[in-house]
DRENDREN-291594 format. One line per 4 residues: number of its first residue (from 1); their letters; for each residue x, y, z of N, C-alpha, C. Coordinates in steps of 0.2 Angstrom, whole numbers, always signed. Layout:
residues N
NUM> a> X,Y,Z,X,Y,Z,X,Y,Z  ...
END
This chain:
residues 446
1> mnwe> +65,+95,+50,+62,+101,+45,+60,+107,+49  +61,+113,+46,+59,+119,+49,+54,+123,+45  +50,+126,+48,+45,+130,+44,+47,+135,+40  +52,+139,+42,+55,+144,+37,+57,+142,+31
5> qlls> +60,+136,+31,+63,+133,+24,+57,+130,+21  +52,+127,+24,+46,+123,+21,+42,+128,+18  +42,+135,+20,+37,+140,+17,+41,+144,+11  +45,+141,+8,+49,+144,+3,+45,+147,-3
9> lkrf> +46,+153,-5,+43,+156,-10,+47,+155,-17  +52,+152,-17,+56,+151,-23,+52,+148,-28  +53,+150,-35,+51,+147,-41,+56,+145,-45  +55,+140,-50,+60,+138,-54,+63,+143,-58
13> gdte> +70,+143,-58,+74,+148,-62,+75,+155,-58  +73,+155,-51,+75,+161,-47,+82,+161,-46  +85,+167,-47,+92,+168,-45,+93,+172,-39  +88,+175,-36,+88,+178,-29,+83,+175,-25
17> kryr> +84,+175,-18,+79,+173,-13,+73,+178,-13  +67,+175,-12,+61,+179,-11,+60,+179,-4  +58,+185,-2,+57,+186,+6,+50,+187,+7  +47,+184,+12,+40,+185,+13,+38,+192,+15
21> akqd> +42,+196,+18,+41,+202,+20,+41,+207,+15  +44,+205,+9,+44,+210,+3,+38,+208,-2  +34,+204,+0,+29,+202,-5,+23,+207,-5  +20,+208,-11,+15,+213,-12,+9,+209,-9
25> etrl> +6,+212,-4,+0,+209,+0,-6,+209,-4  -6,+212,-10,-12,+212,-14,-11,+207,-20  -5,+204,-20,-4,+199,-25,+1,+194,-22  +0,+190,-17,+4,+186,-14,+6,+180,-18
29> gfev> +13,+178,-18,+15,+173,-22,+12,+166,-21  +9,+164,-15,+6,+158,-14,-1,+159,-18  -4,+165,-18,-10,+166,-21,-10,+166,-29  -4,+168,-31,-2,+168,-38,-2,+160,-40
33> dfdr> +0,+156,-36,+0,+149,-38,-7,+146,-39  -11,+148,-35,-18,+146,-36,-21,+148,-43  -20,+155,-44,-22,+158,-51,-19,+154,-57  -12,+153,-57,-9,+150,-62,-12,+143,-64
37> iifs> -14,+139,-58,-17,+133,-59,-24,+133,-63  -28,+138,-60,-35,+139,-63,-35,+140,-70  -30,+144,-72,-30,+146,-79,-26,+141,-84  -23,+136,-81,-20,+131,-85,-24,+126,-89
41> safr> -22,+124,-95,-26,+120,-99,-27,+113,-96  -22,+111,-92,-22,+104,-88,-28,+104,-83  -29,+110,-80,-34,+110,-75,-41,+111,-78  -41,+114,-84,-48,+115,-87,-50,+108,-90
45> slqd> -46,+103,-91,-48,+97,-94,-51,+93,-89  -50,+95,-82,-53,+91,-77,-61,+92,-77  -64,+96,-80,-71,+97,-81,-74,+92,-84  -70,+88,-88,-73,+82,-92,-69,+76,-90
49> ktqv> -67,+75,-84,-64,+69,-81,-68,+66,-76  -68,+59,-75,-72,+56,-71,-70,+57,-63  -74,+58,-59,-73,+58,-52,-76,+51,-49  -82,+50,-49,-85,+44,-47,-89,+41,-53
53> ipls> -94,+44,-56,-98,+41,-61,-95,+44,-68  -92,+39,-72,-90,+42,-78,-95,+44,-83  -94,+50,-86,-98,+52,-91,-106,+52,-89  -107,+55,-83,-114,+55,-81,-118,+60,-84
57> etdf> -124,+58,-85,-129,+62,-89,-133,+67,-84  -131,+66,-78,-135,+71,-73,-131,+77,-72  -134,+82,-70,-130,+89,-69,-127,+90,-62  -128,+85,-58,-126,+87,-51,-120,+82,-48
61> vhtr> -118,+77,-53,-113,+73,-51,-106,+76,-52  -101,+75,-47,-95,+79,-47,-90,+76,-53  -87,+81,-56,-81,+79,-60,-75,+80,-56  -69,+79,-59,-63,+80,-56,-62,+87,-55
65> lths> -65,+92,-59,-64,+99,-58,-68,+101,-52  -74,+99,-51,-78,+102,-46,-75,+99,-39  -73,+92,-40,-70,+89,-34,-64,+93,-32  -60,+95,-36,-53,+98,-35,-55,+105,-32
69> levs> -60,+109,-34,-61,+115,-31,-64,+114,-24  -68,+109,-23,-71,+108,-16,-65,+106,-11  -60,+102,-14,-55,+100,-10,-51,+106,-8  -50,+111,-13,-46,+117,-11,-49,+121,-6
73> vvgr> -56,+122,-6,-60,+126,-1,-59,+123,+6  -59,+116,+6,-58,+113,+13,-51,+113,+15  -46,+113,+10,-39,+113,+12,-37,+120,+14  -40,+125,+11,-39,+132,+13,-41,+133,+20
77> sigr> -47,+131,+22,-50,+131,+29,-45,+128,+34  -43,+122,+32,-38,+118,+37,-32,+122,+37  -29,+124,+32,-23,+127,+32,-23,+133,+36  -28,+138,+35,-28,+144,+39,-28,+142,+47
81> rvgk> -32,+137,+49,-33,+136,+56,-27,+133,+59  -23,+129,+55,-17,+126,+57,-12,+132,+57  -12,+136,+52,-7,+141,+52,-7,+146,+58  -13,+148,+60,-14,+152,+65,-11,+150,+72
85> vile> -11,+143,+73,-8,+140,+79,+0,+140,+78  +2,+138,+72,+9,+137,+70,+13,+144,+71  +9,+149,+69,+12,+156,+70,+13,+158,+77  +8,+155,+82,+9,+157,+89,+15,+153,+92
89> rhpk> +16,+147,+89,+21,+142,+92,+28,+144,+89  +28,+147,+83,+34,+149,+80,+34,+157,+78  +35,+161,+83,+34,+168,+82,+39,+171,+77  +45,+168,+76,+49,+170,+71,+46,+171,+64
93> lvel> +42,+166,+63,+38,+167,+56,+34,+173,+55  +31,+176,+61,+28,+182,+61,+33,+188,+59  +38,+187,+62,+43,+193,+61,+46,+193,+54  +46,+187,+51,+47,+186,+44,+42,+188,+39
97> gytf> +36,+190,+42,+30,+192,+37,+25,+187,+36  +26,+181,+38,+21,+176,+37,+14,+177,+40  +9,+175,+37,+2,+175,+41,-1,+169,+40  -7,+168,+44,-10,+161,+43,-13,+161,+37
101> ndfg> -15,+166,+33,-17,+165,+26,-13,+162,+21  -6,+163,+23,-1,+160,+19,-2,+152,+19  -3,+149,+25,-4,+142,+25,-10,+140,+21  -16,+144,+22,-22,+142,+18,-21,+143,+11
105> aiva> -17,+148,+9,-16,+148,+1,-12,+143,-1  -6,+141,+2,-2,+135,+0,-6,+129,+0  -10,+127,+5,-14,+121,+5,-19,+121,+0  -23,+127,-1,-28,+128,-7,-25,+126,-14
109> aasv> -19,+129,-15,-16,+129,-21,-14,+121,-23  -11,+118,-18,-9,+111,-18,-15,+107,-19  -20,+108,-16,-26,+104,-16,-30,+105,-23  -30,+111,-26,-33,+111,-32,-29,+108,-38
113> thdi> -23,+106,-36,-19,+103,-41,-19,+95,-40  -22,+93,-35,-20,+86,-32,-22,+81,-37  -27,+82,-42,-29,+77,-47,-27,+79,-54  -23,+84,-55,-21,+87,-61,-18,+82,-66
117> gnpp> -14,+77,-63,-11,+72,-67,-15,+65,-68  -21,+65,-66,-25,+59,-67,-27,+58,-74  -27,+52,-77,-29,+51,-84,-36,+51,-85  -39,+51,-91,-46,+50,-92,-49,+43,-88
121> fghs> -55,+43,-87,-58,+37,-84,-56,+35,-77  -55,+40,-73,-53,+39,-66,-47,+35,-64  -47,+32,-59,-41,+28,-57,-40,+22,-61  -46,+20,-64,-45,+14,-69,-41,+16,-75
125> geka> -40,+23,-76,-36,+25,-82,-29,+24,-80  -27,+25,-74,-20,+24,-72,-18,+17,-73  -23,+12,-71,-22,+5,-71,-21,+3,-78  -25,+6,-83,-26,+4,-90,-19,+6,-93
129> igey> -16,+12,-91,-9,+13,-94,-4,+8,-91  -4,+7,-85,+0,+2,-82,+0,-5,-85  -6,-7,-86,-7,-14,-89,-5,-14,-96  -6,-9,-100,-3,-9,-107,+4,-11,-107
133> fktg> +8,-8,-102,+15,-10,-102,+17,-16,-99  +13,-18,-94,+14,-24,-90,+12,-31,-94  +6,-30,-97,+3,-37,-100,+1,-36,-107  +1,-29,-109,-2,-28,-116,+4,-27,-121
137> nglk> +3,-24,-126,+8,-23,-132,+14,-19,-130  +13,-15,-124,+19,-11,-122,+24,-15,-118  +23,-22,-117,+28,-26,-114,+34,-27,-118  +33,-26,-124,+39,-27,-129,+44,-22,-128
141> fkee> +43,-16,-124,+48,-11,-123,+52,-12,-117  +50,-17,-113,+53,-18,-106,+61,-18,-107  +64,-22,-112,+71,-23,-112,+75,-17,-114  +71,-12,-116,+75,-5,-118,+74,+0,-113
145> lsek> +72,-2,-107,+71,+3,-101,+74,+0,-95  +76,+5,-91,+79,+3,-85,+74,+1,-80  +76,-2,-75,+71,-5,-70,+66,+0,-67  +69,+6,-65,+64,+11,-63,+60,+14,-68
149> eyqd> +63,+15,-74,+59,+18,-80,+53,+13,-81  +54,+7,-81,+49,+2,-83,+44,+2,-77  +46,+3,-71,+41,+3,-65,+37,+9,-66  +40,+15,-68,+36,+21,-69,+30,+19,-73
153> lidf> +31,+15,-78,+25,+14,-83,+20,+9,-81  +23,+3,-78,+18,-2,-76,+14,+0,-70  +17,+5,-66,+13,+7,-60,+11,+15,-61  +9,+16,-67,+8,+23,-69,+4,+27,-64
157> egna> +7,+32,-61,+4,+36,-55,+2,+43,-57  -4,+44,-56,-7,+51,-57,-3,+57,-53  -1,+55,-47,+3,+60,-43,+9,+62,-46  +13,+57,-49,+19,+58,-52,+18,+62,-59
161> nglk> +13,+60,-62,+11,+64,-68,+9,+71,-67  +6,+72,-61,+4,+79,-59,+11,+83,-58  +16,+80,-55,+22,+84,-54,+25,+85,-61  +24,+81,-66,+27,+82,-73,+24,+88,-76
165> ilte> +17,+88,-75,+13,+93,-78,+15,+100,-75  +16,+100,-69,+17,+106,-65,+24,+109,-66  +29,+104,-68,+36,+106,-68,+40,+106,-75  +37,+102,-79,+40,+101,-86,+41,+107,-90
169> sreg> +47,+108,-92,+49,+113,-97,+47,+111,-104  +45,+116,-108,+45,+115,-115,+47,+121,-119  +47,+121,-125,+50,+127,-129,+47,+134,-127  +51,+138,-124,+49,+145,-122,+46,+145,-115
173> isgg> +45,+140,-112,+43,+140,-105,+47,+135,-101  +50,+138,-96,+55,+134,-92,+51,+133,-85  +52,+127,-82,+49,+125,-76,+41,+124,-76  +38,+123,-81,+31,+122,-81,+27,+127,-79
177> vrls> +22,+126,-74,+18,+131,-72,+22,+136,-67  +28,+135,-65,+32,+139,-61,+28,+141,-54  +26,+136,-50,+23,+137,-44,+29,+138,-39  +27,+141,-33,+32,+141,-27,+33,+134,-25
181> yatl> +39,+133,-22,+42,+127,-20,+38,+125,-14  +35,+129,-10,+31,+127,-4,+25,+124,-7  +21,+126,-12,+15,+123,-15,+17,+116,-18  +23,+116,-22,+25,+110,-25,+26,+105,-19
185> gafl> +29,+107,-14,+31,+102,-8,+24,+100,-5  +19,+104,-4,+13,+102,-1,+9,+97,-6  +10,+98,-12,+7,+94,-17,+10,+86,-17  +16,+86,-15,+20,+79,-15,+18,+75,-10
189> kypk> +13,+71,-10,+11,+67,-5,+15,+61,-4  +19,+59,-10,+23,+53,-9,+30,+54,-12  +34,+58,-8,+40,+60,-11,+46,+55,-11  +44,+50,-16,+49,+45,-17,+48,+42,-25
193> eslp> +53,+39,-27,+53,+36,-34,+49,+29,-34  +48,+26,-40,+44,+21,-40,+47,+14,-37  +53,+14,-37,+56,+8,-33,+61,+11,-28  +61,+7,-22,+57,+1,-21,+50,+2,-19
197> kkpt> +46,-3,-21,+39,-2,-21,+37,-4,-14  +33,+1,-10,+31,+0,-4,+36,-4,+1  +41,-1,+2,+46,-4,+6,+45,-4,+14  +40,+1,+16,+38,+1,+23,+30,+2,+23
201> khiv> +28,+2,+29,+20,+4,+30,+19,+11,+31  +25,+15,+31,+24,+23,+32,+20,+25,+26  +15,+30,+27,+11,+33,+22,+15,+36,+16  +21,+38,+17,+24,+41,+11,+26,+35,+6
205> dkky> +26,+29,+8,+28,+24,+4,+23,+20,+1  +17,+23,+2,+11,+20,-1,+11,+20,-9  +13,+25,-12,+14,+26,-19,+20,+29,-20  +21,+32,-26,+27,+36,-28,+25,+43,-31
209> gffq> +30,+48,-31,+28,+54,-32,+31,+58,-38  +36,+54,-41,+39,+57,-47,+42,+52,-52  +41,+53,-58,+44,+49,-63,+52,+50,-64  +55,+46,-67,+63,+47,-68,+64,+53,-72
213> seke> +59,+55,-76,+60,+61,-80,+60,+67,-76  +57,+67,-70,+57,+73,-66,+61,+72,-60  +66,+68,-60,+70,+66,-54,+74,+73,-52  +77,+76,-57,+81,+82,-55,+77,+88,-52
217> afld> +71,+89,-55,+66,+94,-53,+64,+92,-46  +62,+86,-45,+60,+84,-38,+66,+85,-33  +72,+83,-34,+77,+84,-29,+79,+91,-28  +78,+96,-33,+79,+103,-32,+73,+105,-27
221> iane> +67,+103,-28,+62,+105,-23,+63,+103,-16  +65,+96,-16,+66,+93,-9,+71,+96,-5  +77,+98,-9,+83,+101,-6,+81,+108,-4  +78,+112,-8,+76,+119,-6,+72,+119,+0
225> lglk> +67,+114,+1,+62,+114,+6,+65,+111,+12  +71,+108,+12,+74,+105,+17,+70,+98,+20  +67,+95,+15,+63,+89,+17,+68,+84,+20  +66,+80,+24,+71,+75,+28,+71,+69,+24
229> vksn> +78,+67,+22,+79,+61,+19,+77,+55,+22  +73,+50,+19,+71,+44,+22,+75,+38,+21  +77,+38,+14,+80,+32,+12,+87,+31,+15  +90,+26,+17,+97,+25,+19,+101,+21,+13
233> tndi> +98,+21,+7,+101,+18,+1,+102,+23,-4  +104,+21,-10,+104,+26,-16,+97,+27,-19  +92,+24,-17,+85,+25,-19,+83,+32,-16  +79,+36,-20,+77,+42,-18,+70,+42,-14
237> sfyr> +71,+44,-8,+64,+44,-3,+65,+49,+2  +60,+53,+3,+60,+58,+8,+54,+58,+12  +54,+61,+18,+48,+62,+22,+44,+68,+19  +37,+68,+20,+33,+73,+17,+34,+80,+20
241> hpla> +33,+85,+16,+31,+92,+18,+25,+91,+23  +26,+94,+28,+20,+94,+33,+13,+96,+30  +13,+101,+26,+7,+103,+23,+4,+98,+18  +8,+93,+16,+5,+88,+12,+0,+84,+16
245> ylve> +1,+83,+22,-4,+80,+26,-11,+83,+26  -11,+90,+26,-17,+94,+26,-21,+93,+19  -17,+93,+14,-19,+92,+7,-23,+85,+7  -19,+80,+9,-22,+73,+9,-28,+73,+13
249> aadd> -29,+76,+19,-35,+76,+23,-40,+80,+20  -39,+85,+16,-45,+89,+13,-47,+84,+7  -43,+80,+4,-45,+76,-2,-49,+70,+2  -47,+67,+7,-50,+62,+10,-57,+64,+13
253> icyt> -57,+70,+16,-64,+72,+18,-69,+73,+12  -67,+76,+7,-71,+77,+1,-74,+71,-2  -69,+66,-4,-71,+60,-8,-75,+56,-3  -74,+55,+3,-77,+51,+8,-85,+53,+8
257> iidf> -86,+60,+9,-92,+63,+11,-96,+64,+4  -93,+67,+0,-96,+70,-6,-97,+64,-11  -93,+59,-12,-95,+54,-16,-101,+50,-14  -101,+49,-7,-107,+46,-4,-113,+50,-5
261> edgi> -113,+57,-5,-118,+61,-7,-120,+60,-14  -116,+60,-19,-117,+59,-26,-121,+52,-26  -119,+47,-23,-122,+40,-23,-129,+41,-21  -131,+44,-16,-137,+45,-13,-142,+49,-18
265> nlgl> -139,+54,-21,-143,+59,-26,-144,+55,-32  -140,+50,-34,-141,+46,-40,-146,+40,-39  -147,+39,-33,-152,+33,-31,-148,+27,-30  -141,+27,-30,-137,+21,-29,-137,+19,-22
269> ieee> -138,+24,-18,-138,+22,-10,-144,+25,-7  -148,+21,-3,-154,+24,+0,-153,+29,+5  -157,+34,+5,-156,+39,+10,-156,+37,+17  -159,+31,+19,-158,+28,+25,-151,+27,+27
273> fale> -147,+25,+22,-140,+24,+24,-136,+31,+26  -139,+36,+23,-136,+43,+25,-137,+44,+32  -143,+43,+34,-145,+44,+41,-141,+39,+46  -140,+33,+44,-137,+28,+48,-129,+30,+49
277> ylik> -126,+32,+43,-119,+33,+43,-117,+40,+45  -120,+45,+42,-118,+52,+43,-120,+54,+50  -126,+52,+53,-128,+54,+59,-123,+53,+65  -119,+48,+64,-113,+46,+69,-108,+52,+69
281> lvkd> -107,+55,+63,-102,+60,+62,-105,+67,+65  -111,+68,+64,-114,+75,+65,-119,+75,+72  -119,+70,+75,-124,+70,+81,-123,+75,+86  -117,+78,+87,-115,+83,+91,-117,+90,+89
285> tidt> -118,+91,+82,-119,+98,+79,-126,+98,+76  -129,+93,+74,-135,+93,+70,-141,+97,+74  -145,+101,+70,-151,+104,+73,-157,+100,+70  -159,+95,+74,-164,+90,+72,-171,+94,+69
289> qkyh> -172,+99,+72,-178,+103,+70,-177,+106,+63  -171,+109,+62,-170,+111,+55,-170,+106,+50  -167,+100,+52,-166,+94,+48,-173,+92,+45  -178,+91,+50,-184,+88,+49,-189,+93,+45
293> vlqh> -187,+100,+45,-191,+105,+41,-189,+104,+33  -183,+101,+32,-181,+101,+25,-185,+95,+21  -188,+97,+15,-193,+93,+12,-190,+88,+7  -184,+90,+4,-181,+86,-1,-175,+82,+1
297> tkdr> -174,+76,-2,-169,+72,+0,-162,+76,-1  -162,+79,-7,-156,+83,-9,-154,+88,-4  -159,+91,-1,-157,+97,+4,-155,+94,+11  -159,+88,+13,-157,+85,+19,-150,+82,+19
301> isyl> -148,+79,+13,-141,+76,+12,-136,+82,+12  -138,+87,+9,-133,+93,+8,-132,+96,+15  -137,+96,+20,-136,+98,+26,-132,+94,+30  -133,+87,+30,-129,+82,+34,-121,+83,+31
305> rala> -121,+83,+24,-114,+84,+21,-110,+89,+24  -113,+95,+25,-109,+101,+27,-107,+100,+34  -112,+97,+38,-110,+96,+45,-104,+91,+46  -105,+86,+42,-100,+81,+42,-93,+83,+40
309> intl> -92,+87,+35,-86,+90,+33,-83,+95,+38  -87,+99,+41,-85,+103,+47,-82,+99,+52  -85,+93,+54,-83,+89,+59,-76,+86,+58  -75,+84,+52,-69,+81,+50,-63,+86,+49
313> inea> -65,+92,+47,-60,+98,+47,-58,+99,+54  -62,+99,+59,-60,+100,+66,-55,+95,+68  -57,+89,+66,-53,+83,+68,-46,+83,+65  -46,+85,+58,-39,+85,+55,-35,+91,+58
317> veif> -37,+96,+59,-34,+102,+62,-31,+100,+69  -35,+97,+73,-33,+95,+80,-27,+89,+80  -28,+85,+75,-23,+79,+75,-16,+82,+72  -17,+86,+67,-11,+89,+65,-7,+93,+70
321> lkne> -10,+97,+74,-7,+102,+79,-5,+97,+85  -8,+92,+86,-6,+88,+92,+0,+84,+90  +1,+83,+83,+7,+79,+81,+12,+83,+77  +12,+89,+78,+16,+94,+73,+24,+91,+74
325> eail> +26,+90,+80,+33,+88,+81,+35,+82,+77  +31,+77,+78,+32,+70,+75,+31,+71,+67  +27,+75,+65,+26,+77,+57,+33,+80,+55  +35,+85,+58,+42,+88,+56,+48,+83,+56
329> kgsf> +47,+78,+61,+53,+73,+61,+52,+68,+56  +46,+67,+53,+45,+62,+49,+42,+55,+52  +41,+56,+58,+39,+49,+62,+31,+48,+62  +28,+53,+60,+20,+52,+59,+19,+48,+53
333> dksl> +17,+42,+54,+17,+37,+48,+10,+36,+45  +5,+39,+47,-2,+38,+44,-5,+44,+42  -10,+44,+38,-14,+50,+36,-18,+52,+42  -20,+59,+42,-23,+62,+48,-29,+58,+50
337> ldkc> -33,+57,+45,-40,+54,+46,-39,+47,+49  -34,+43,+47,-32,+37,+50,-31,+37,+57  -30,+43,+60,-29,+44,+67,-35,+47,+71  -40,+48,+67,-46,+52,+70,-51,+47,+74
341> kyea> -55,+50,+78,-59,+46,+82,-65,+44,+78  -66,+46,+72,-71,+44,+67,-69,+39,+62  -63,+36,+63,-60,+31,+58,-65,+26,+56  -68,+23,+61,-73,+17,+60,-79,+20,+56
345> qind> -82,+26,+57,-87,+28,+54,-85,+30,+46  -79,+33,+45,-77,+34,+39,-76,+28,+35  -73,+22,+38,-73,+16,+34,-79,+13,+33  -84,+14,+37,-91,+11,+35,-94,+15,+29
349> ilki> -93,+21,+29,-95,+25,+23,-92,+23,+17  -85,+22,+17,-81,+20,+11,-83,+13,+9  -85,+8,+13,-87,+2,+12,-93,+2,+8  -98,+6,+10,-105,+6,+7,-104,+9,+0
353> sikk> -99,+14,-1,-98,+18,-7,-95,+13,-12  -90,+9,-10,-87,+4,-14,-92,-1,-17  -96,-3,-13,-101,-8,-15,-107,-5,-19  -109,+1,-17,-115,+3,-21,-113,+8,-27
357> iyks> -107,+11,-26,-106,+16,-31,-100,+14,-36  -94,+13,-33,-88,+12,-37,-89,+5,-40  -93,+0,-38,-93,-6,-41,-100,-7,-45  -104,-1,-46,-110,-1,-49,-109,-3,-56
361> kevv> -114,-6,-59,-114,-8,-66,-112,-2,-71  -115,+4,-70,-114,+10,-74,-106,+11,-74  -103,+11,-68,-96,+13,-67,-92,+8,-70  -93,+1,-69,-89,-4,-72,-89,-4,-79
365> ekev> -95,-3,-82,-96,-4,-89,-91,+2,-93  -91,+8,-90,-88,+13,-93,-80,+12,-92  -78,+9,-86,-71,+8,-85,-69,+3,-89  -73,-2,-91,-70,-7,-96,-69,-4,-102
369> agyk> -74,+0,-105,-73,+4,-111,-66,+8,-111  -65,+11,-105,-59,+15,-104,-53,+12,-105  -53,+5,-102,-47,+1,-103,-45,+0,-111  -50,-2,-115,-49,-3,-122,-47,+4,-125
373> iiad> -50,+9,-124,-49,+15,-127,-42,+18,-126  -39,+17,-119,-33,+20,-118,-27,+15,-121  -28,+9,-120,-24,+4,-123,-23,+5,-131  -28,+6,-134,-28,+8,-142,-24,+14,-143
377> lldv> -26,+19,-139,-23,+26,-140,-15,+25,-139  -13,+22,-134,-6,+21,-133,-3,+17,-138  -6,+12,-141,-3,+8,-146,-2,+12,-152  -7,+16,-154,-6,+19,-161,-1,+25,-160
381> fvna> -1,+29,-155,+4,+34,-154,+11,+32,-152  +12,+27,-148,+19,+25,-146,+22,+22,-152  +18,+18,-156,+21,+15,-162,+23,+20,-167  +19,+25,-168,+20,+30,-173,+26,+34,-172
385> lnnt> +27,+36,-165,+32,+40,-163,+39,+36,-164  +39,+30,-162,+45,+26,-162,+47,+24,-169  +42,+23,-174,+43,+21,-181,+46,+27,-184  +43,+33,-182,+46,+39,-185,+53,+40,-183
389> ylnk> +55,+39,-177,+62,+40,-174,+66,+35,-178  +64,+29,-179,+68,+24,-183,+68,+24,-190  +65,+30,-193,+64,+31,-200,+60,+25,-203  +55,+22,-200,+51,+16,-202,+44,+18,-203
393> asny> +43,+25,-203,+36,+27,-202,+32,+25,-209  +26,+22,-208,+21,+21,-213,+18,+28,-215  +14,+28,-220,+10,+34,-221,+5,+35,-216  +2,+29,-213,-2,+30,-207,+1,+33,-201
397> dtlv> +7,+30,-200,+11,+33,-194,+12,+41,-195  +13,+43,-201,+14,+50,-202,+8,+54,-201  +2,+51,-203,-4,+55,-202,-5,+55,-194  -4,+50,-191,-5,+49,-184,-1,+55,-180
401> inll> +6,+55,-182,+10,+60,-179,+8,+67,-180  +4,+68,-186,+2,+75,-187,-4,+77,-182  -7,+72,-179,-12,+73,-174,-9,+75,-168  -3,+74,-166,+0,+76,-160,+1,+83,-160
405> pkey> +0,+86,-154,+2,+93,-153,+9,+94,-154  +12,+100,-155,+19,+101,-157,+23,+99,-151  +21,+100,-145,+25,+99,-139,+26,+91,-137  +22,+87,-141,+23,+80,-140,+27,+77,-146
409> kres> +30,+81,-150,+33,+78,-156,+41,+79,-155  +43,+80,-149,+50,+81,-148,+54,+74,-149  +59,+75,-153,+63,+69,-155,+68,+68,-149  +68,+61,-147,+73,+59,-141,+76,+52,-143
413> kemy> +82,+52,-141,+85,+45,-142,+83,+40,-137  +80,+42,-132,+78,+38,-126,+71,+35,-127  +71,+29,-127,+64,+25,-128,+59,+28,-123  +62,+28,-116,+58,+30,-111,+55,+37,-112
417> nrim> +59,+42,-114,+56,+49,-115,+51,+49,-121  +52,+45,-126,+47,+45,-131,+40,+42,-129  +41,+36,-125,+35,+33,-122,+31,+38,-117  +35,+42,-113,+32,+46,-108,+29,+52,-112
421> qvcs> +31,+54,-117,+28,+59,-121,+21,+57,-123  +20,+51,-125,+13,+49,-127,+9,+48,-121  +12,+45,-116,+8,+44,-109,+6,+51,-107  +10,+56,-107,+8,+63,-105,+2,+65,-109
425> yvsk> +3,+64,-116,-3,+67,-120,-9,+63,-119  -9,+57,-118,-15,+53,-117,-18,+55,-110  -14,+55,-105,-16,+57,-98,-20,+63,-98  -18,+68,-102,-21,+75,-102,-28,+75,-105
429> msds> -29,+70,-109,-36,+70,-112,-42,+70,-108  -47,+73,-109,-53,+72,-106,-56,+66,-108  -61,+63,-104,-65,+57,-105,-68,+57,-112  -71,+63,-114,-75,+63,-120,-70,+64,-126
433> yair> -65,+68,-125,-60,+68,-131,-57,+62,-132  -55,+58,-127,-52,+51,-128,-57,+47,-132  -63,+47,-130,-68,+43,-134,-69,+45,-141  -69,+52,-142,-70,+54,-149,-64,+52,-154
437> lhkk> -58,+53,-151,-52,+52,-154,-51,+45,-156  -53,+40,-151,-53,+33,-152,-57,+31,-158  -63,+34,-158,-68,+32,-164,-65,+34,-170  -62,+40,-171,-59,+42,-177,-53,+38,-179
441> lkgn> -49,+36,-174,-43,+31,-176,-46,+24,-178  -52,+22,-176,-55,+16,-178,-59,+17,-185  -59,+23,-188,-62,+24,-194,-69,+26,-194  -71,+28,-188,-78,+30,-187,-78,+38,-186
445> li> -81,+41,-191,-81,+48,-191,-87,+51,-189  -92,+47,-187,-98,+50,-184,-98,+51,-177
END
């Protein structure tokens, strides 16, 4: 892979090549990407989607939106620092007009979109959709789907759904949000289809990154960017865009440290744990005198969090630059933080977060409710859409269809496309909206 091709400014529908040197420096294409995402309805819905604690009644716990913004800030810093060195190593990029800010803008834009495809109720929402088709009422559709189409559904993946949101055309709008291909490439952490499932231990095979419905769009992006083909069969699989490693690192840094911080502020994790686990990350940079002057737990934890994030940013930058050649060749097979000297400390933090936060009673109770809500919503809307297509719609089905926004009422001969329309609709719901709609469908108007 080569950087000139990887930094493509192309957008869906372009008929002419976009050159970096001809860009308006006051309105850069990569910065336009960030703006378009921020103003999209899919991004706004993240303000009411679970990050760690579902439907928390406190005002300081992160939602998917605040988490995504923080990841983009960290990603921008990492991208700029990496970009500065990449330009020194590849001076032709400077001649073409690229700056280190371009790297920061691409990573920031891709980072702010990284959770845009996540359904309501966190990662349990993905599993709830998958289990509806694997063991629930959706199993009856299996025989009408191809093997890969069915795999898309039973392993419903927020990353693939994110690409769908960002690229899917609808009436009057071609190419979805129309981001630059460089940003879309950095967004694609898992540039493969749903089958074969985890064929290797390489990081790119951990999950999948596009549904069968977005196969053509994905291939267009991968070919434009010159991503290196990984699969030696007819199954589609590529190695990552290098900047996807930076997006992943920014996300890993934020959820590791900030979810831990949320757990402490909620009282789920004792402050002593923060000292025990975070101090190992910040021991070289902490100002102990400043730390002991801070009177409130929240302020002390905030100080440690800032130092820890900065430490891990430095690590991510160093590891990426040290392994640039391997990353461009596709032979770097782990996440950046899996290679860092603080891997043991990070794993310790994650273990205590899983035990004290992710498996806390409050989280589990609301995840259980989310399973039921999502299954019921899928059942009602998938059946209504299919019955309407087969001219078997009941009066109830007709009323349900009227609840669907116009863009989800498209007629399709393919069962897969009809099901994906409903999955897309449900996945874009906020937690609260899904709960309210579920109540109404169950006859509760209060």
